[in-house]
N, CA, C and O of each residue as an XYZ file, in Angstrom:
900
protein
N     113.007     83.960    114.759
C     111.578     84.289    114.765
C     110.750     83.023    114.637
O     110.955     82.238    113.711
N     109.811     82.815    115.562
C     108.983     81.610    115.554
C     107.746     81.826    114.686
O     107.075     82.854    114.781
N     107.464     80.853    113.852
C     106.289     80.923    112.998
C     105.189     80.053    113.593
O     105.443     78.929    114.027
N     103.965     80.580    113.611
C     102.833     79.852    114.149
C     102.100     79.109    113.051
O     102.012     79.591    111.922
N     101.579     77.953    113.370
C     100.747     77.211    112.428
C      99.354     77.827    112.422
O      99.005     78.607    113.308
N      98.554     77.466    111.402
C      97.174     77.949    111.350
C      96.403     77.513    112.587
O      95.579     78.260    113.116
N      96.684     76.277    113.048
C      95.979     75.771    114.224
C      96.288     76.616    115.454
O      95.403     76.892    116.264
N      97.553     77.027    115.591
C      97.933     77.848    116.741
C      97.296     79.224    116.672
O      96.858     79.759    117.691
N      97.240     79.808    115.462
C      96.588     81.111    115.289
C      95.105     81.005    115.618
O      94.547     81.871    116.291
N      94.467     79.932    115.135
C      93.038     79.743    115.377
C      92.746     79.602    116.869
O      91.765     80.156    117.365
N      93.593     78.865    117.581
C      93.399     78.705    119.021
C      93.435     80.058    119.733
O      92.649     80.302    120.648
N      94.345     80.932    119.313
C      94.421     82.271    119.913
C      93.156     83.072    119.628
O      92.622     83.743    120.511
N      92.683     82.995    118.380
C      91.511     83.771    117.981
C      90.270     83.322    118.738
O      89.445     84.145    119.135
N      90.141     82.016    118.935
C      88.945     81.492    119.609
C      88.862     81.942    121.064
O      87.798     81.870    121.679
N      89.974     82.401    121.607
C      89.966     82.924    122.968
C      89.516     84.383    123.012
O      89.242     84.915    124.088
N      89.437     85.033    121.848
C      89.041     86.434    121.779
C      87.523     86.572    121.686
O      86.828     85.651    121.258
N      87.032     87.715    122.085
C      85.606     88.001    121.928
C      85.345     88.472    120.497
O      86.096     89.283    119.956
N      84.279     87.956    119.896
C      83.971     88.356    118.519
C      83.604     89.839    118.465
O      82.849     90.315    119.312
N      84.130     90.579    117.478
C      83.790     92.003    117.361
C      82.421     92.179    116.713
O      81.869     91.249    116.124
N      81.890     93.386    116.835
C      80.642     93.725    116.147
C      80.963     94.702    115.035
O      81.869     95.527    115.157
N      80.219     94.603    113.957
C      80.440     95.490    112.811
C      80.096     96.926    113.197
O      79.018     97.160    113.743
N      80.980     97.902    112.932
C      80.706     99.303    113.282
C      79.606     99.924    112.418
O      79.113    101.009    112.726
N      79.220     99.239    111.338
C      78.205     99.776    110.434
C      76.789     99.330    110.782
O      75.822    100.046    110.521
N      76.674     98.137    111.376
C      75.339     97.615    111.662
C      75.202     97.043    113.067
O      74.112     96.629    113.464
N      76.298     97.016    113.824
C      76.310     96.528    115.206
C      75.977     95.046    115.334
O      75.592     94.595    116.412
N      76.120     94.276    114.246
C      75.914     92.839    114.293
C      77.240     92.134    114.537
O      78.291     92.600    114.099
N      77.183     90.995    115.247
C      78.393     90.221    115.510
C      78.974     89.693    114.206
O      78.242     89.189    113.355
N      80.276     89.806    114.050
C      80.937     89.386    112.818
C      81.286     87.900    112.875
O      81.448     87.336    113.957
N      81.398     87.273    111.709
C      81.725     85.858    111.612
C      83.226     85.675    111.415
O      83.887     86.483    110.763
N      83.746     84.596    111.991
C      85.143     84.230    111.740
C      85.225     83.591    110.366
O      84.388     82.761    110.011
N      86.232     83.977    109.592
C      86.310     83.612    108.171
C      87.725     83.149    107.846
O      88.692     83.839    108.167
N      87.851     82.003    107.220
C      89.153     81.493    106.785
C      89.478     82.075    105.417
O      88.724     81.876    104.465
N      90.580     82.783    105.312
C      90.888     83.479    104.061
C      91.256     82.469    102.978
O      91.863     81.439    103.269
N      90.890     82.762    101.723
C      91.236     81.860    100.620
C      92.712     81.966    100.280
O      93.346     82.968    100.610
N      93.279     80.943     99.620
C      94.714     80.944     99.283
C      95.022     81.764     98.035
O      95.689     81.277     97.122
N      94.541     83.008     97.990
C      94.833     83.890     96.862
C      95.215     85.253     97.406
O      94.834     85.614     98.519
N      95.967     86.006     96.623
C      96.389     87.344     97.040
C      95.217     88.306     96.995
O      94.232     88.072     96.295
N      95.333     89.386     97.744
C      94.276     90.385     97.816
C      94.903     91.765     97.833
O      95.976     91.962     98.404
N      94.237     92.714     97.209
C      94.694     94.094     97.266
C      96.001     94.297     96.526
O      96.044     94.234     95.297
N      97.073     94.542     97.280
C      98.372     94.837     96.672
C      99.139     93.586     96.287
O     100.293     93.665     95.866
N      98.500     92.423     96.432
C      99.150     91.181     96.026
C     100.073     90.598     97.068
O     100.723     89.581     96.822
N     100.143     91.231     98.240
C     101.045     90.753     99.278
C     100.392     89.727    100.192
O     101.021     89.251    101.137
N      99.151     89.386     99.925
C      98.474     88.403    100.758
C      97.574     89.062    101.784
O      97.487     90.288    101.851
N      96.912     88.254    102.574
C      95.936     88.756    103.542
C      96.589     89.138    104.863
O      96.020     89.924    105.620
N      97.766     88.603    105.158
C      98.429     88.945    106.399
C      98.016     88.108    107.592
O      98.633     88.200    108.653
N      96.988     87.297    107.440
C      96.502     86.436    108.508
C      95.680     85.314    107.883
O      95.037     85.531    106.857
N      95.685     84.119    108.474
C      94.882     83.032    107.899
C      93.391     83.149    108.201
O      92.578     82.430    107.620
N      93.027     84.072    109.126
C      91.625     84.233    109.495
C      91.295     85.713    109.640
O      92.124     86.505    110.089
N      90.081     86.075    109.258
C      89.563     87.424    109.438
C      88.169     87.338    110.038
O      87.517     86.294    109.996
N      87.720     88.474    110.605
C      86.308     88.608    110.952
C      85.620     89.326    109.798
O      86.150     90.307    109.276
N      84.445     88.848    109.394
C      83.702     89.451    108.285
C      82.246     89.631    108.695
O      81.669     88.757    109.342
N      81.660     90.747    108.327
C      80.234     90.974    108.555
C      79.456     90.436    107.352
O      79.577     90.957    106.243
N      78.658     89.392    107.580
C      77.855     88.821    106.505
C      76.375     89.186    106.647
O      75.506     88.490    106.121
N      76.099     90.265    107.350
C      74.732     90.760    107.476
C      74.317     91.459    106.180
O      74.879     92.500    105.837
N      73.347     90.904    105.459
C      72.921     91.478    104.173
C      72.189     92.805    104.329
O      71.928     93.487    103.338
N      71.855     93.180    105.560
C      71.202     94.471    105.800
C      72.188     95.513    106.327
O      71.796     96.622    106.690
N      73.454     95.150    106.365
C      74.487     96.095    106.812
C      74.537     97.281    105.850
O      74.595     97.071    104.639
N      74.516     98.528    106.352
C      74.543     99.709    105.466
C      75.722     99.709    104.494
O      75.565    100.112    103.341
N      76.896     99.265    104.937
C      78.044     99.225    104.023
C      77.755     98.304    102.851
O      78.027     98.647    101.701
N      77.198     97.126    103.146
C      76.903     96.149    102.100
C      75.783     96.636    101.189
O      75.876     96.504     99.968
N      74.725     97.197    101.770
C      73.565     97.641    100.979
C      73.950     98.772    100.025
O      73.600     98.736     98.845
N      74.661     99.765    100.531
C      75.021    100.916     99.692
C      76.165    100.591     98.729
O      76.352    101.279     97.725
N      76.911     99.566     99.030
C      78.068     99.242     98.200
C      77.710     98.858     96.780
O      78.474     99.138     95.857
N      76.555     98.217     96.583
C      76.157     97.816     95.227
C      76.024     99.026     94.308
O      76.566     99.039     93.203
N      75.296    100.044     94.776
C      75.111    101.253     93.949
C      76.411    102.017     93.807
O      76.712    102.542     92.736
N      77.187    102.083     94.884
C      78.439    102.832     94.863
C      79.404    102.280     93.820
O      79.961    103.043     93.031
N      79.608    100.965     93.807
C      80.547    100.372     92.866
C      80.012    100.397     91.436
O      80.789    100.503     90.487
N      78.707    100.303     91.275
C      78.149    100.365     89.920
C      78.283    101.771     89.353
O      78.662    101.931     88.193
N      77.978    102.797     90.152
C      78.035    104.180     89.684
C      79.472    104.644     89.419
O      79.724    105.353     88.446
N      80.407    104.247     90.279
C      81.771    104.749     90.177
C      82.715    103.873     89.363
O      83.686    104.363     88.785
N      82.421    102.553     89.319
C      83.351    101.635     88.645
C      82.670    100.707     87.643
O      83.329     99.895     86.993
N      81.358    100.829     87.521
C      80.590     99.984     86.600
C      80.796     98.499     86.870
O      80.851     97.689     85.945
N      80.908     98.151     88.158
C      81.056     96.753     88.562
C      79.847     96.330     89.377
O      79.379     97.064     90.248
N      79.353     95.143     89.084
C      78.278     94.570     89.882
C      78.905     93.896     91.097
O      79.197     92.700     91.079
N      79.109     94.687     92.158
C      79.774     94.188     93.354
C      79.399     95.070     94.532
O      78.746     96.100     94.367
N      79.819     94.659     95.724
C      79.593     95.448     96.925
C      80.754     95.217     97.887
O      81.782     94.650     97.517
N      80.568     95.673     99.151
C      81.606     95.526    100.157
C      81.073     94.760    101.374
O      79.894     94.844    101.717
N      81.972     94.017    102.010
C      81.714     93.462    103.327
C      82.731     94.080    104.282
O      83.892     94.273    103.921
N      82.297     94.386    105.490
C      83.203     94.919    106.497
C      84.061     93.780    107.042
O      83.539     92.716    107.378
N      85.377     93.995    107.133
C      86.294     92.968    107.639
C      87.186     93.550    108.730
O      87.366     94.764    108.826
N      87.743     92.649    109.558
C      88.648     93.080    110.616
C      89.677     91.997    110.886
O      89.333     90.823    111.017
N      90.942     92.394    110.969
C      91.998     91.485    111.403
C      91.802     91.213    112.889
O      91.632     92.156    113.661
N      91.821     89.946    113.313
C      91.588     89.636    114.731
C      92.581     90.285    115.687
O      92.291     90.444    116.873
N      93.757     90.660    115.172
C      94.813     91.137    116.065
C      95.093     92.636    115.961
O      96.122     93.103    116.449
N      94.190     93.401    115.329
C      94.308     94.859    115.384
C      92.914     95.466    115.518
O      91.916     94.746    115.536
N      92.853     96.771    115.612
C      91.578     97.448    115.876
C      90.957     98.078    114.637
O      89.944     98.770    114.745
N      91.537     97.854    113.474
C      91.061     98.504    112.256
C      89.985     97.690    111.549
O      90.094     96.470    111.422
N      88.943     98.380    111.089
C      87.907     97.783    110.258
C      88.116     98.254    108.828
O      88.330     99.442    108.587
N      88.053     97.325    107.878
C      88.274     97.659    106.479
C      87.152     97.078    105.627
O      86.205     96.493    106.154
N      87.259     97.241    104.308
C      86.227     96.756    103.386
C      86.815     95.726    102.433
O      87.942     95.872    101.960
N      86.041     94.685    102.160
C      86.443     93.639    101.216
C      85.383     93.555    100.113
O      84.197     93.433    100.421
N      85.777     93.617     98.844
C      84.785     93.507     97.771
C      84.222     92.097     97.649
O      84.948     91.116     97.815
N      82.947     91.999     97.363
C      82.299     90.713     97.086
C      81.465     90.886     95.822
O      80.976     91.980     95.540
N      81.305     89.821     95.074
C      80.650     89.921     93.772
C      79.319     89.187     93.697
O      78.717     89.082     92.629
N      78.864     88.680     94.838
C      77.528     88.086     94.908
C      77.137     88.017     96.375
O      78.005     88.082     97.246
N      75.857     87.889     96.664
C      75.422     87.798     98.067
C      76.046     86.611     98.798
O      76.204     86.646    100.019
N      76.403     85.558     98.052
C      76.988     84.370     98.678
C      78.509     84.402     98.685
O      79.147     83.485     99.202
N      79.092     85.451     98.114
C      80.540     85.528     97.995
C      81.245     85.397     99.331
O      80.966     86.156    100.259
N      82.161     84.439     99.439
C      82.965     84.259    100.633
C      82.335     83.436    101.737
O      83.011     83.072    102.699
N      81.041     83.135    101.614
C      80.372     82.454    102.727
C      80.814     81.003    102.880
O      80.586     80.394    103.926
N      81.442     80.447    101.851
C      81.925     79.076    101.953
C      83.071     78.918    102.924
O      83.389     77.804    103.338
N      83.716     80.059    103.304
C      84.864     79.973    104.212
C      84.523     80.377    105.647
O      85.422     80.543    106.472
N      83.230     80.536    105.951
C      82.858     80.875    107.327
C      83.218     79.722    108.251
O      82.876     78.570    107.985
N      83.901     80.040    109.322
C      84.292     79.016    110.296
C      83.189     78.928    111.352
O      83.244     79.611    112.374
N      82.186     78.082    111.098
C      81.084     77.941    112.039
C      81.316     76.753    112.966
O      82.375     76.126    112.924
N      80.342     76.448    113.791
C      80.507     75.375    114.776
C      80.712     74.021    114.114
O      81.478     73.194    114.608
N      80.022     73.792    112.984
C      80.174     72.514    112.299
C      81.593     72.369    111.754
O      82.205     71.307    111.868
N      82.113     73.451    111.158
C      83.476     73.423    110.638
C      84.462     73.173    111.771
O      85.408     72.399    111.622
N      84.236     73.832    112.902
C      85.132     73.650    114.036
C      85.091     72.208    114.540
O      86.118     71.636    114.906
N      83.886     71.631    114.552
C      83.753     70.243    115.001
C      84.490     69.296    114.060
O      85.151     68.356    114.504
N      84.372     69.553    112.746
C      85.060     68.716    111.760
C      86.572     68.847    111.898
O      87.298     67.859    111.785
N      87.041     70.059    112.142
C      88.479     70.264    112.330
C      88.974     69.531    113.572
O      90.074     68.978    113.577
N      88.150     69.531    114.631
C      88.543     68.871    115.861
C      88.609     67.354    115.665
O      89.510     66.692    116.179
N      87.639     66.811    114.911
C      87.644     65.374    114.622
C      88.892     64.999    113.831
O      89.541     63.992    114.113
N      89.223     65.835    112.824
C      90.421     65.579    112.021
C      91.676     65.655    112.883
O      92.576     64.826    112.751
N      91.733     66.642    113.758
C      92.883     66.813    114.633
C      93.076     65.579    115.513
O      94.201     65.112    115.691
N      91.987     65.054    116.060
C      92.065     63.869    116.920
C      92.476     62.637    116.115
O      93.231     61.793    116.598
N      91.967     62.541    114.875
C      92.325     61.398    114.024
C      93.811     61.413    113.685
O      94.456     60.365    113.649
N      94.351     62.606    113.436
C      95.781     62.738    113.143
C      96.608     62.375    114.380
O      97.609     61.665    114.282
N      96.177     62.867    115.534
C      96.881     62.576    116.784
C      96.889     61.071    117.054
O      97.918     60.508    117.431
N      95.740     60.425    116.861
C      95.645     58.979    117.081
C      96.503     58.214    116.081
O      97.188     57.257    116.443
N      96.463     58.643    114.810
C      97.243     57.982    113.772
C      98.730     58.066    114.034
O      99.444     57.076    113.871
N      99.212     59.237    114.439
C     100.632     59.403    114.750
C     101.049     58.525    115.928
O     102.149     57.972    115.945
N     100.159     58.405    116.908
C     100.458     57.567    118.072
C     100.603     56.097    117.674
O     101.514     55.404    118.129
N      99.683     55.631    116.810
C      99.747     54.241    116.341
C     101.022     54.008    115.538
O     101.677     52.976    115.682
N     101.368     54.981    114.689
C     102.573     54.841    113.876
C     103.830     54.820    114.742
O     104.767     54.072    114.462
N     103.851     55.639    115.792
C     105.015     55.666    116.687
C     105.208     54.311    117.347
O     106.325     53.800    117.432
N     104.094     53.730    117.817
C     104.182     52.406    118.444
C     104.621     51.352    117.424
O     105.420     50.470    117.738
N     104.094     51.453    116.203
C     104.441     50.484    115.163
C     105.913     50.587    114.783
O     106.569     49.576    114.531
N     106.423     51.803    114.742
C     107.836     51.993    114.391
C     108.734     51.397    115.468
O     109.738     50.750    115.169
N     108.358     51.626    116.732
C     109.158     51.112    117.842
C     109.195     49.585    117.846
O     110.226     48.977    118.136
N     108.047     48.971    117.519
C     107.958     47.507    117.534
C     108.273     46.877    116.181
O     108.147     45.664    116.014
N     108.682     47.699    115.217
C     109.006     47.228    113.864
C     107.809     46.524    113.203
O     107.974     45.549    112.471
N     106.611     47.038    113.476
C     105.379     46.458    112.937
C     105.101     47.052    111.561
O     104.299     47.977    111.427
N     105.764     46.520    110.544
C     105.630     47.068    109.199
C     104.239     46.852    108.615
O     103.793     47.643    107.784
N     103.543     45.791    109.037
C     102.212     45.524    108.492
C     101.237     46.644    108.843
O     100.439     47.063    108.004
N     101.303     47.130    110.087
C     100.426     48.228    110.504
C     100.743     49.500    109.732
O      99.836     50.226    109.325
N     102.032     49.770    109.529
C     102.433     50.979    108.806
C     101.958     50.920    107.355
O     101.452     51.911    106.829
N     102.116     49.768    106.707
C     101.661     49.622    105.328
C     100.143     49.758    105.254
O      99.614     50.397    104.344
N      99.449     49.156    106.212
C      97.989     49.232    106.218
C      97.515     50.676    106.311
O      96.580     51.071    105.614
N      98.157     51.465    107.169
C      97.752     52.862    107.337
C      98.088     53.691    106.107
O      97.356     54.620    105.767
N      99.179     53.366    105.444
C      99.520     54.052    104.200
C      98.453     53.826    103.139
O      98.118     54.742    102.388
N      97.922     52.621    103.075
C      96.966     52.263    102.021
C      95.514     52.520    102.415
O      94.615     52.314    101.599
N      95.268     52.959    103.630
C      93.891     53.167    104.100
C      93.402     54.572    103.732
O      93.879     55.556    104.299
N      92.455     54.679    102.786
C      91.975     56.006    102.360
C      91.186     56.741    103.438
O      90.908     57.932    103.292
N      90.822     56.051    104.515
C      90.075     56.700    105.588
C      90.999     57.404    106.582
O      90.533     58.185    107.411
N      92.285     57.139    106.508
C      93.237     57.822    107.380
C      93.513     59.236    106.840
O      93.511     59.436    105.625
N      93.750     60.217    107.726
C      94.101     61.567    107.269
C      95.354     61.541    106.391
O      96.235     60.704    106.589
N      95.430     62.441    105.439
C      96.562     62.468    104.511
C      97.884     62.642    105.265
O      98.887     62.023    104.908
N      97.890     63.476    106.299
C      99.132     63.686    107.053
C      99.630     62.392    107.685
O     100.836     62.152    107.754
N      98.698     61.560    108.145
C      99.062     60.281    108.740
C      99.621     59.349    107.673
O     100.603     58.646    107.910
N      98.998     59.344    106.502
C      99.449     58.464    105.425
C     100.810     58.898    104.883
O     101.624     58.053    104.509
N     101.062     60.201    104.838
C     102.376     60.691    104.412
C     103.455     60.230    105.391
O     104.537     59.804    104.987
N     103.138     60.324    106.692
C     104.096     59.862    107.697
C     104.313     58.360    107.576
O     105.435     57.878    107.731
N     103.242     57.620    107.300
C     103.363     56.170    107.128
C     104.259     55.846    105.936
O     105.057     54.911    105.989
N     104.125     56.620    104.864
C     104.956     56.396    103.675
C     106.431     56.595    104.003
O     107.285     55.843    103.535
N     106.723     57.607    104.805
C     108.113     57.865    105.193
C     108.676     56.710    106.018
O     109.858     56.383    105.912
N     107.820     56.091    106.844
C     108.263     55.004    107.706
C     108.342     53.676    106.968
O     109.171     52.829    107.301
N     107.488     53.486    105.971
C     107.467     52.234    105.213
C     108.831     51.950    104.593
O     109.296     50.810    104.583
N     109.457     52.984    104.084
C     110.766     52.786    103.458
C     111.805     52.237    104.411
O     112.746     51.564    103.990
N     111.637     52.525    105.717
C     112.602     52.050    106.720
C     112.238     50.683    107.295
O     113.093     49.998    107.856
N     110.979     50.286    107.159
C     110.522     49.072    107.831
C     110.149     47.916    106.910
O     110.498     46.766    107.175
N     109.443     48.225    105.832
C     108.846     47.169    105.012
C     109.874     46.412    104.185
O     110.935     46.931    103.839
N     109.517     45.153    103.877
C     110.361     44.324    103.037
C     109.818     44.246    101.619
O     108.814     44.887    101.308
N     110.459     43.478    100.762
C     110.042     43.365     99.357
C     108.602     42.895     99.175
O     107.990     43.176     98.145
N     108.046     42.174    100.172
C     106.670     41.702    100.052
C     105.668     42.842     99.944
O     104.570     42.660     99.419
N     106.046     44.022    100.441
C     105.127     45.164    100.411
C     105.150     45.915     99.086
O     104.287     46.753     98.828
N     106.135     45.616     98.249
C     106.314     46.394     97.026
C     105.125     46.301     96.075
O     104.679     47.316     95.539
N     104.613     45.100     95.863
C     103.479     44.958     94.945
C     102.253     45.698     95.460
O     101.528     46.319     94.682
N     102.018     45.633     96.762
C     100.871     46.331     97.338
C     100.957     47.830     97.083
O      99.981     48.458     96.674
N     102.123     48.389     97.328
C     102.302     49.836     97.160
C     102.304     50.217     95.687
O     101.694     51.213     95.301
N     102.986     49.431     94.866
C     103.081     49.723     93.430
C     101.729     49.716     92.746
O     101.488     50.508     91.835
N     100.843     48.826     93.176
C      99.556     48.657     92.500
C      98.438     49.497     93.094
O      97.294     49.418     92.646
N      98.758     50.298     94.096
C      97.729     51.113     94.752
C      97.640     52.482     94.083
O      98.663     53.108     93.804
N      96.427     52.942     93.829
C      96.202     54.270     93.245
C      95.910     55.254     94.369
O      94.827     55.230     94.953
N      96.863     56.111     94.671
C      96.724     57.017     95.801
C      95.822     58.211     95.513
O      95.166     58.720     96.422
N      95.777     58.663     94.265
C      94.918     59.798     93.937
C      95.358     61.098     94.580
O      94.566     62.033     94.691
N      96.595     61.170     94.999
C      97.140     62.361     95.645
C      98.606     62.452     95.266
O      99.371     61.525     95.529
N      99.006     63.553     94.655
C     100.374     63.683     94.134
C     101.421     63.588     95.238
O     102.471     62.971     95.052
N     101.137     64.200     96.391
C     102.101     64.165     97.487
C     102.269     62.739     97.997
O     103.392     62.276     98.200
N     101.150     62.043     98.204
C     101.209     60.660     98.669
C     101.903     59.765     97.656
O     102.705     58.904     98.017
N     101.584     59.978     96.373
C     102.194     59.166     95.328
C     103.712     59.340     95.314
O     104.457     58.372     95.162
N     104.156     60.579     95.475
C     105.596     60.856     95.487
C     106.262     60.215     96.708
O     107.346     59.644     96.598
N     105.611     60.311     97.865
C     106.164     59.699     99.074
C     106.206     58.179     98.952
O     107.151     57.543     99.417
N     105.182     57.596     98.325
C     105.151     56.144     98.127
C     106.284     55.711     97.199
O     106.907     54.672     97.417
N     106.547     56.506     96.168
C     107.638     56.192     95.244
C     108.988     56.250     95.958
O     109.867     55.425     95.711
N     109.141     57.233     96.845
C     110.374     57.320     97.630
C     110.526     56.092     98.527
O     111.623     55.555     98.682
N     109.405     55.655     99.116
C     109.442     54.478     99.992
C     109.849     53.234     99.215
O     110.624     52.415     99.709
N     109.329     53.090     98.002
C     109.674     51.940     97.158
C     111.175     51.923     96.865
O     111.817     50.874     96.920
N     111.719     53.087     96.556
C     113.157     53.176     96.274
C     113.986     52.790     97.499
O     115.012     52.121     97.369
N     113.544     53.210     98.692
C     114.278     52.886     99.913
C     114.210     51.388    100.215
O     115.191     50.794    100.662
N     113.041     50.783     99.967
C     112.905     49.344    100.203
C     113.856     48.573     99.292
O     114.543     47.654     99.740
N     113.896     48.943     98.029
C     114.814     48.290     97.087
C     116.260     48.472     97.539
O     117.047     47.525     97.514
N     116.604     49.682     97.949
C     117.991     49.960     98.351
C     118.382     49.134     99.574
O     119.496     48.616     99.643
N     117.467     49.009    100.542
C     117.766     48.254    101.760
C     117.912     46.759    101.502
O     118.667     46.064    102.182
N     117.172     46.284    100.503
C     117.158     44.838    100.241
C     117.964     44.437     99.004
O     117.956     43.274     98.603
N     118.662     45.412     98.398
C     119.488     45.159     97.215
C     118.666     44.477     96.114
O     119.087     43.483     95.522
N     117.486     45.041     95.862
C     116.590     44.499     94.835
C     116.221     45.573     93.827
O     116.562     46.744     93.994
N     115.529     45.165     92.792
C     114.993     46.068     91.782
C     113.898     45.342     91.028
O     113.681     44.149     91.245
N     113.206     46.045     90.146
C     112.172     45.425     89.330
C     112.764     44.992     87.996
O     113.572     45.705     87.400
N     112.357     43.829     87.543
C     112.751     43.394     86.207
C     112.128     44.355     85.194
O     110.921     44.596     85.246
N     112.917     44.906     84.279
C     112.371     45.863     83.301
C     111.410     45.224     82.296
O     110.727     45.929     81.553
N     111.359     43.887     82.276
C     110.505     43.200     81.306
C     109.209     42.672     81.919
O     108.134     42.817     81.336
N     109.318     42.054     83.103
C     108.115     41.461     83.706
C     107.700     42.136     85.008
O     106.669     41.787     85.583
N     108.492     43.099     85.481
C     108.199     43.885     86.683
C     108.247     43.086     87.978
O     107.842     43.592     89.024
N     108.732     41.850     87.931
C     108.893     41.071     89.152
C     110.150     41.535     89.887
O     111.052     42.123     89.290
N     110.194     41.258     91.198
C     111.317     41.682     92.024
C     112.496     40.723     91.831
O     112.344     39.506     91.937
N     113.657     41.284     91.551
C     114.863     40.483     91.366
C     116.011     41.132     92.130
O     115.907     42.278     92.566
N     117.102     40.393     92.289
C     118.278     40.943     92.941
C     118.872     42.065     92.083
O     118.813     42.018     90.854
N     119.436     43.061     92.740
C     119.997     44.202     92.019
C     121.103     43.781     91.057
O     121.243     44.368     89.985
N     121.897     42.762     91.430
C     123.021     42.340     90.607
C     122.663     41.207     89.643
O     123.536     40.684     88.951
N     121.394     40.831     89.595
C     120.995     39.711     88.729
C     121.265     40.032     87.264
O     121.082     41.164     86.816
N     121.705     39.010     86.526
C     121.928     39.156     85.091
C     120.816     38.516     84.266
O     120.541     38.930     83.139
N     120.185     37.502     84.848
C     119.049     36.840     84.218
C     117.875     36.884     85.182
O     118.012     36.506     86.345
N     116.725     37.341     84.709
C     115.541     37.383     85.571
C     115.080     35.959     85.861
O     114.879     35.165     84.943
N     114.915     35.645     87.134
C     114.501     34.290     87.505
C     113.025     34.042     87.220
O     112.548     32.914     87.343
N     112.299     35.091     86.840
C     110.865     34.955     86.586
C     110.564     34.810     85.091
O     109.757     33.969     84.696
N     111.208     35.624     84.273
C     110.928     35.559     82.828
C     112.113     35.106     82.003
O     112.018     34.978     80.782
N     113.241     34.861     82.674
C     114.454     34.357     82.019
C     115.028     35.320     80.976
O     115.782     34.899     80.099
N     114.685     36.587     81.060
C     115.241     37.566     80.121
C     116.594     38.051     80.646
O     116.853     38.041     81.849
N     117.437     38.469     79.725
C     118.740     39.013     80.072
C     118.537     40.454     80.593
O     118.098     41.332     79.851
N     118.862     40.679     81.874
C     118.659     42.006     82.467
C     119.988     42.683     82.787
O     120.004     43.743     83.412
N     121.075     42.100     82.377
C     122.392     42.692     82.610
C     122.459     44.060     81.929
O     122.193     44.179     80.733
N     122.807     45.057     82.674
C     122.924     46.419     82.112
C     121.597     47.125     81.944
O     121.564     48.277     81.511
N     120.493     46.457     82.277
C     119.167     47.078     82.137
C     118.830     47.877     83.394
O     117.757     48.476     83.476
């Protein structure tokens, strides 16, 4: 069974005609579902839904009184639809602005397209750098906060295969601010040491040979350390 990425699902949806809400006949908005369970806890079933955000929709207007009278909750309903079936359902919202942060509008689509192109360009540069053994370019992209995270993660994976001990201080002293990147950078450091038979002195943190007994930088005994 083949699994589709969110990007592939989104491409399919964008080829579809937007539905209209059966309650108010207004065109529904495409909505990216949040990463939390809904209803029975089994998830949303799709990364995107259509949602009616018309504040004059009869379902939304009457929902406030309905939920207050029957459940004593200050909430209402928005009409929703899975892009790939014909059923319209209701989603609870707890404020007029509830869920609107996930509307996939033209600006969001433009930003996603820019990111997609940046990732594509970054991967292309990394592929060329790997082929030509250009470790400086790979290290630069790993440390560049303006590069997409996916590109920097790929750069981290490649750094371990290409870079020499000179890159260790740069990577060690860089604050990535991202747990995934930090973990990948640590893996790269370990691979660089393994390829070059080196390690860090436990006392002064300078690079020394793996089999060294005396650190050539601080003259401390590192045998067995």
